[in-house]
N, C-alpha and C positions, 0 to 999 in steps of 0.2 A: 503493499500500499504507500509505504514512504516513497519508494523508487516511482511508482506510478505518479504522486503527486509532484515529485521532484521534475519528472519529465513534463507533467503539465505546465509547471511554472516556467521551464526553460524554453519550451516550444511556444507557449504564449507569448513570452517575451520577443522571441524571433519573429513570431507572425506580426506582432505590433510594429516591429523595427520595419518590416518589409511593406507595411501600410495597410494590413489587413485587421479586421476587428476579431480579437480572440473569442468573443462571445458568440460569434457566428459559426465556431468550430466545435464539432462534438469529439470528446475524447473518450475512447472505448479501450478498456484493458482486454486484449484476447490472446488466445493461443490457438494458433493455426494447428498445432501439432495435436493437442489435446481437444479442439474444438469449442474451447471455452468462449462463450459470448459471441460466437460466430452467428449461429441461427437461433440458438435457444440460450437462455439466461443460465449462466454457469452457477454451480452451487459451491464453488472452490473459493469465492471471493465474497464473504459475507459483508465485507467493509464497502463493497462497490454499490453505490445508490443509483447507478444509471446516468445518463448524460443528458444535458441540455443545451440547447442552442437557440439563438434568435434568428428568425427568418423574415423576410418581408410579409408573410401573411400571419405572422405572430410567433409565439414561442413553440419550439418542437422539443419533445422528450422522448426516451427511450432506453432499452438497455442494450440491444445487441447491435452489432455490426450491420447486419442486414436491415435493421430499422433505421440505422443511421445512414445508410445507402439510399433508402427509401425516402428519407426526409430531404435529400438533395433536390433543391428546386431546377427543374429545366431551365435553361437560359431562353429568354424571349428572343425568337428568330425576328431580324429586322425585316419582315417581309412588308410592313406598311410603308417603308421608305421608297423613294424612287429606286429604279433598277440601276445596279451597278455590277458589271460582269467583266472582269479582267480577262483578256483572251490568254489562253495557254498555248493554243496552236490554231492554224488555220489550214484545213485540208481541202483538196479539190477531189470530188468523189465523181466518178464518171456516171452521167445519167441522173445526178442529182444537182450537182454544181458546187458552189462554195459553202463549206461548213466550218464555221468558227466553234471552237471548243473552249469551256472555261467553266470556273465555278461561280454560281450565282452568289454574291456576297451579300448585297441588300436587294429588297424589291422582288417582283416576280417577272418571268418572261414567258410568252405564250404566242402561239401562231396568230397572225394577224397583226401583231403589234407593229409600230413603226419605230425602229431604232436607229439611234446615231452612235457612231464609233468615233472617239476622240483618241488621240490629236488628229486622225485621219481625216476628220471632218466629212464622213460619208454617212448618208441616211438612206435607209432601205427598209423593206418590209420583211418580217420573220414569216417563212413558208411553214415550218414546222419545227418542233423542239423534241429532241429525243434523249433518253439516258439509258444506257447500256443496250442500245438497239431496240428500246421500245419506246414508241410515241408517247410524249407526255402532254397532258392538256396544259399543265403549266409548271415551270421550273421554280422551285422555291429557294430561298437562302441555304447554302451548304450543298445544293444539287451540283454535280458535275455534269454539264448537259453540252450536247452538240446541236446547233440549230442551222437550218438552211436559209441563207439570205438570197434575195432575187438580184440578178443583174449586177453583182459585185464580183469583181475577179480577186483571185488570190493574191495578186500584187498589190491590191490598194489597202488591205488590213493586214496587220501582223501581230505576233505575240507582243503583248506589253501594251496593246490598244485597250480602251476600256469602252464597253457597249452599255448604251443606257437608253432609257425611253425618250423619243424626241419631243414629247409633249410636256413631261414633267422633269423639270430640272436636268436637262441633258447634259451629259460630260462635256467639258471643254478643254481645249489645250491650256497648259499651265505656262504663264510667262515667268513666273518666279513664286517662291513660297517661303514662309518664315516657319522655322522649326525649332524645337527644343532638342538639342544634340548632346548625348553623353560620350565623351571620347573614352574608349575602353583601353586599347593597347595601339598607341602610336608611337613609334620610336622617337620621333622628332617633335617639333613644334607645328601646329597648323594655324596659318595665317590667311588674310584675304587673298583671293585667288587660287587657293588650293582647289584641285579638280579631281576628286575620286570618283568612283562609280557608285550610283545608287541602286540598290535593289529594293523596289517598292512595289508591292503586289506581284505581277509577273513581269513588270518593266525592269530593264537592266541598262540604265543610261547615265553617262558621266554628267556630273553636275558641279558648277562652280560655287565655292563660298564666296559670294559676291561682299558679304559684310557680316562680320562678327559683331552682333548688336550690343551683346552684354554677356559677362561672365556670371554664373549665378549658382547659389548654394543648391545642391542636388536634392535635399530633404525639404527645405522650406521655401525654395523658390525665390528668395530674396536676392536682389542685385548685389553682386560683390564688386564689380568693377564694369563701368559703361565703355563701349568701343575698345576691348583690350587688343593689344597688338597681335597676340597669339593665345591659342589654348592647347594643353597638352593632355596626356593620359589622366584620368580621373576628374577632368573638368566637367562641368555642365554649362552649356551656352545657348542663348537664343542667336540663330543665325539665319541670314537670308541667303537662299540658294537660287541660282538659276541653271536650268537644264540646257546642256550643250545641243540637244536635239529636241524635237517636238516630244512632249510627254503628257501624261494626264494623271494628276494625283488630287486628292481632297484632304480636307482638314479631318483630324482625328476625331474631333467632335460629331461631325455629320456623318462621315463614312469611315469608321474605325479601321477595317481592313486596308483602306486605300490611304491610310492616314499614318502607317507605320513604315520604317524603312531601315535598312542596314547600309552602312557606308563600307564599301570595300576597297582595299588598295593593298598591294604587296601580297596579294593571295591570302589576305585574312580580313576579318571583320575589324575595321579600326574604330568605328563608332555606330550608335544606333540612335534613331531620332523619332520623335512624333511632330506631325505637321500642326502648326497652330492656326495659320490663315494662308489663303491662297489667292493669289493675283492671277484671274483667268484672262486669256486674250480672247477677244470677240472677233474672230475672223469671219468675214462675210464669205459668200462663195461656197465653196466645198460642193461635193456632189450629192444630189438627191435623186435617186432612181425613179423612174415614172409611177412604177407601182406604189411607191412611198407617197409620192405627191397625191396619187389618187386615193389611196387608204387615209392620207391625212384630212381629205376633204369630207369624208364620209361624217 
């Protein structure tokens, strides 16, 4: 019992440091070897009075590991947000045509929708959606889908493009963005003009550190130094970045999966970041297929 309480104390402290609330975490003493408190309450621990935890819907309590697992609340899938689907690949399939493939991150995709690809700026109609070779009525967040688009060649869209609904908050090309970056392991110093490769969703594009706005405290977010000359390993900073080639990213607050990135250089991850705000470029023109124009009028 003493050891159990000691572990609770240590782990709870650690959980707090990482930024979670220990009250939302159940602690269950189990023995997988003897089956204690796995599915049925063990008789070997008279001192154990069960676990409690706070959830969004109120308090939950129980005794066993199974009950603790059952009490985990499933995350809300962001299907009510506008569609964002970063492309993993684009295939050309004989007799069908162009088939982009990727995971639905937010929103839904279904046949008949008019979608826009950014930063390619191509708008077209979705003919069909399938997953694992079966036709889907709609693709939900988390689904890895392939979808057939009309009159778009494989050359026009590519991995790293983002597909969205042309009517509700369509994705746009990013001209620059501000992100909070934490430098993990960089042998030297990073100053303005540094141009590593960013991996954000499926895009893999070099971006320039246009301006290091401020150096901040990792935990509190307080400004330590405005416009520092450089940042190094262990530092957190607000940075303005400009992509070297057209790319599409979003703020972490609006579309979390499109607002996280890793900074790669010298064959390792030198920093990670979350995007705070995005400056989008409103490019007129772009290509809209005839079927999309027709479907858009309906």
